[in-house]
N, C-alpha and C positions, 0 to 999 in steps of 0.2 A: 667627037670624043674618040680618042685613041687609047687603047689599053695594052699593057705589056704584062704577061704572066711569066713567072719563073717556071723552071722545070718542076715536075711532079715529085721529085725525090725529097723535097724539103719537108720536115716535120711541121714547120711553121710557114705555110704558103704566104707569098707576098705578091702584090700587084701594084701597078702604077698606071694612072690614067691622066689624060690632059683634057682640060675644059676651057672654054672661051669665057666663062663667067668668072667674076672676081672671087677672091677668097671670102670676103664678107658675105656675099650672096649665098655661096655654098654653105657656109657655117649657119647662116640664118635659116636655110632650108632644114638642116638637121635639128636646130633648136625647135622649129615649128613642128616637125614630125615627131620628135621625141616627146613633146608636151601634148600632142593630140590625144584625145580620149581613146581612139581605137589602136593606139600603139602599145604593143605588148613588151617592147624592149626597154631595158634600163640603159641610161647613158649619162656620160659626163662630158662636158665640153670645157676645155681650158685653152684659151687662145686658139691656135690652129690645130689643136690635138683633140680628137674625139675618141672615146672608148665606149663601145656598145656591147652590152651583156645580154644573154638570153634571159627570159623572165625567171623570177625566183622559183616559181612552182615547177618549172621545167629544168632547173639547174641540177646537174649531177657532177660527179667527180671529173669526168672528161669534157665537160661543157666548154666550148670555145669562147673566145672573146675577140672582138674585132677592134683593132687599133687603127685609126685613120689619122693621117697627117695631111693637112691642106696647106700648101705653100704657094706663094706667088713666084712665077718664073720671071726671068729677065725680060721675056717678051710679053705679049698680051695674054698669055695662057696661065692657067692655074694648074698646079700639079696636085693630084690626090694620090697619096701613097697609102696602101693598106697592108696590114699584117694580121693574119689569123693565128691564134695560138691559145694555149691554155691560160688559166688565170696565173698571174705573176707568182703566187705562192707555189703552185704546182710546178711551174717552169723552173723556179729556183731550186726546189727539191730535186727535180729531175736532173738539172745541171750539177748539183752537188754530188749526186750519186755517180754521174759520169766522171767528175773530177776525182772523187774518191777511188774509183776503179783505176783511173789513169795513174794516180800517185801510188796505189798499191802495186800496180803492174811494174812501175819503175823500181820501187823498193824491193819487191821480190825478185826482179831480174838481177839487181845488184847483189842481193843475197845469194841467189843461185850461182852467179859468176864467182863470188868470193869463196863460196863453199867448194866449187869446182876447182879453183886455183889452189886451194889449201888441201885438195884431195880428200875432202870430207863428203859425207852423204848429203847430196843436194836434191834428193827425190821429192821431198815435200815442197820445196821452193819451186821446182820445175812443174809440179802438178798445179800449183797455184798460178804460176806464170802462164800455163796453157789454159787454165780455167777462167782467168780474168777476161781475155778477149771473147770467150764464149759468153760470159756474163754480160759484157758490153753489147754484144750482138742481140742477146735476149732483151736487154733494156731498150735497144733501138726498136726492136719489133713490138715491144709493149707500147712504146710511143706511137708507132704506126697503128696499132690496134685502137689505142685511145683516140687517135685522129679519125679513124674510121667510125668509131662510136659517136663522135661529135659531128660527123659529116652532114647529117640532115640539118643540124642547127647552124652549121657553117653556111649551108645553102640559104637558110632563112635569113641569116644576118646579111649575106651578100645581096639577096633579093631586096631586103629593106633598104640597104645602102643605095642600090641602083635605082629603086623607086624614088628615093629621096633626091638623088642627084639629077634624075631626069625630070622630076616633078616640079 
C-alpha cells in the first residue's frame, strides 16, 4: 500500500492510496465492517463511493464526514481516494458565505472607484472594501477552528478506514 497526503493547509484534507486488491473486495470489506455489531459508524455505499459519518450520539456542528472513492486503475492496482470534510449542508453554507463576501467585495470596490472618479465621498465603500477581506480571513480561521474541533473524530474515521482496508 502506498499513500499520498496533500499539504496541511487544506480545510478539507485529501489522501490517495493504492492497493493490490480489487475494487469489489475493498467495497465488500466496508460493507462487512459497517454492518458488524461493534461498528459505531454510520455509512452509505453506492457503487464505488462510500460515505462514513460519526455516530449520531457523538455528532456535533463541526463533525467531519469521510468520503471514500474506490476506483480500478489501468494496472492491477485499485485507487482509494479519501476526503475529510464537514457535512455537505455545512460546506455549502460555508461556501455560500465565501461567495457572498467575494461578490460584495467586487461590488463595493466598483462602488468606491465610481465614487472616487465622480469626486464624491467614498469613505463608507472603502471601509467595507477593507473590512471584507478581514471578514474572509476570519471565516477561514473559523473553518480551521471547526476542523480542529472535529480532529479527534477525523482520526477515528481514518482509523476505522485503515482497519477496514487492512483487515
